[in-house]
N, C-alpha and C positions, 0 to 999 in steps of 0.2 A: 688554625686552618679555617678559611672562610669560603663562601660560595658567591658566585656572580653569574648572571646570564648575559651573554653577548647577544644583543638584539639583531634581528635579521631573519632571513628565510633559508633554512630554519634557524631558530634561536639555538645558541650553543651554551650549554652549562659548563662553567669553569669551576675548578677547585683551586682556591688560592692557598699557597703554602709558602711560609717563610723558611729560609734555610741560612744558617750561619756560614755554611761552607760555600754556598753559591756565589759566584763572582759576577754573574750577569743574569738578567731576566731570561727565563726559558719557558717554552711551551712544549708539552709532551702529550701525545695521544696514545693511550694504552692500546696495544695490539690485542689485548684479551677482552676488555669490556668497553672500549671506546671512550673511557673517561678522559677528560682533558684537564691536565694539571698545569697551572701557571705558577712558576716558582719565582719568588722575589728574594733577592739578597737583602741582608740586613741594611736598614737605612734607606731603602728605596721606597718612595711613596706608592701607595696602592694605585692611585690615579695614573701614575706613569706606567705601571705594569699593565693596567687595563688598556691604556692607549696603544701599547705594544701589541696586545692581543687583538685589538681592533684592526691594526695594520695587517695582521696575519690572518684575518678572518677568512679571506678567500682560500688560503692554503689549508686552514683548519677544516673548512667545509669539504674541500676536495679529499682530504684524508678520511674524514668521517663517511663520505659517500662510498668509499671503497670497501667499507666493512660489510660483511654478509648480513642480510636481514635476519632478525630473530625468527625462530620457528617455535610456535606454541605447540607443544606435543599433545596430541589427542587423536581421536578416531579420524582416519583419512590423511593424517600427516605422514610425511616421509622423514626418516632419519637413517644414518648409517649404523649398521651392526657388524662389527669386525670388518669394517671398511666397505661393506656392500650395502647399497640402498635397499631399505625395506619399507613397506607401507604398514601402518598400524590399522588393524581391522578388528571388529568385534568378534570375540570367540566365546565358546562355551566352556563348561567345566570349571575347575577351580584355579588353574595356574596358566601363566602366559606360555605360549608355545611358538616356536619359530618353525614356519612351514614355507619352504621355497623363498619367495621374495616378500613374505608377509610375516608380521608378528601378530598373533591372535591374542587379544587381551580380553578376559572375561569381566563381567561386572558392569555397573552403571557407568555411563560415559564420563561423568564427572570424577570418577575414581580412577580412570585410566592413567592419567599422568603419574600419580603416586604409585600405583601398582606396577607400572612399567619401569619406573625408576628403581623400585626395590628389586625387581627381577634383573635389571641391567647391573645393579650393584652386586648381586649374587653371582651373576655370570663373570663379572670382572674379578671378584674375589677368587673364584675357582681357577680362572685362567692365570691370574697373577701369582697365585700360590703355587700352581703347577710349574710355571716358568721360574719362579724364585727358588723353589726346591731343586729344580734341575740344575740351575746355575750355581747355587750354593754347594751342592754336592760336587760339581765339577771343580769348583774352587777350593773345596775342602774347608769352607768357613761357614758354619751355621749362622742363621739369623735368629734374633730373639722373638720377634713378633711381626705381624703384618697388619697394617691398618689402612683403611680407605677413607679418603676425604674428597671434597669437591674443590680442590685447590686451584686458584687462578694464576698463581705466580710460578708454579713448578709442576711437573708431571710426576715427580717422585723425589724421595729423599731417603737418606740413610743416617741414622743417629749414631753417636759414638758408642752407645751400648747395644748396637746391632739391630735396632728397630727399623723396619722398612715401611715407608708410607708411599702410597700411590694415589693418583687421581682415578676415581672409578670411571671417568669419561674415556679412559684408554680403551674401554670395551667398544667404543664407537670407531676407533682407528683400525687400520689393517692389522692383522695378527702379528706380522713381523715388526710393526712399530711398537705394539705392546710388549713383545718379546725383547726388543732392543732396550726399552726403558727398564725392564726387569734385570737385564744383563748389566746395564749401567749402574743401577743401585746396588746390586749384589757385588759388583766390582769394588764399590766403596767399602765393603767389609774388609778388603785387603789394603786398599789405598784411599784414605780419607782426604783426597785432594783431586785435582785435575791435571796431574803431572803426566809426563810421557809414560811412566810406568802404569799409571791408571788406564790410559787409553790403550796401551798394549794389552792390559788385562781384559778390557772390554772386547778387543779384537780377538782374543783367544776364546772368549765365551760366545761371542756372536760375530763370527767372521763376516766381513762385508757389511758392517752396520751403517756405513756412511749414508746410503740412500734413505734409511729409516730415520736417522737423525735429521737429515735434511727435510724429509716429509713433515716431521713435527714442527720444524722451524717455519716452513712455508704454509702448512695447513692446520697446525695445532689450534690456532685461535678459533677456527670454524667449529671446533667441537663444543665450544662454549655458547654457540648460537641457539642451542636447543634448550628451551625453558620448560620445566616440568611443573608449572604452576607455582614456582617459588620466586 
């Protein structure tokens, strides 16, 4: 894998990747982090692939311009909490508090991003554990463990040994969206596939889930725009 910068305004960073399976040169803009990957089939010269990317430069910049701007989390910034916009303000005491449309974060301003991220993760764990317990009980299939990560490729997963994994950023999404992801992963405890039987199980656990699935598809990438100093 190599790297190249497409000159212009603005310059576009490319990740060059060779693939034995690729039949043609292709360009892909990640909907999650905006990375641009240029895939080359075996035997195609790098120069030829870069010429292809240059021809598509206008299209690339248009795609990248549609991405939401990143938000650096800190005092005065806004972010969603359970789907509702809240403003981060300085608070007293020892812990973060949610009051109305504000999140009160104590401590030095430079510590706010890390402190708020830790609090959001704890909130996510509580809500995802509650939803997972509720759905696992309804399904009659216990899960083995629950872990949180900051995954970019998926919102949740279920391992063959019953381990549930979720993105902690689901705490930023509307509650029903978080709830849907929990139902989706718990349904995998019974159906380790995406068959009709699987979706029927999701529908029994979370009736009317389709709008929440669609919300994630249309808006999920925006949850990654919030940077916590990482």
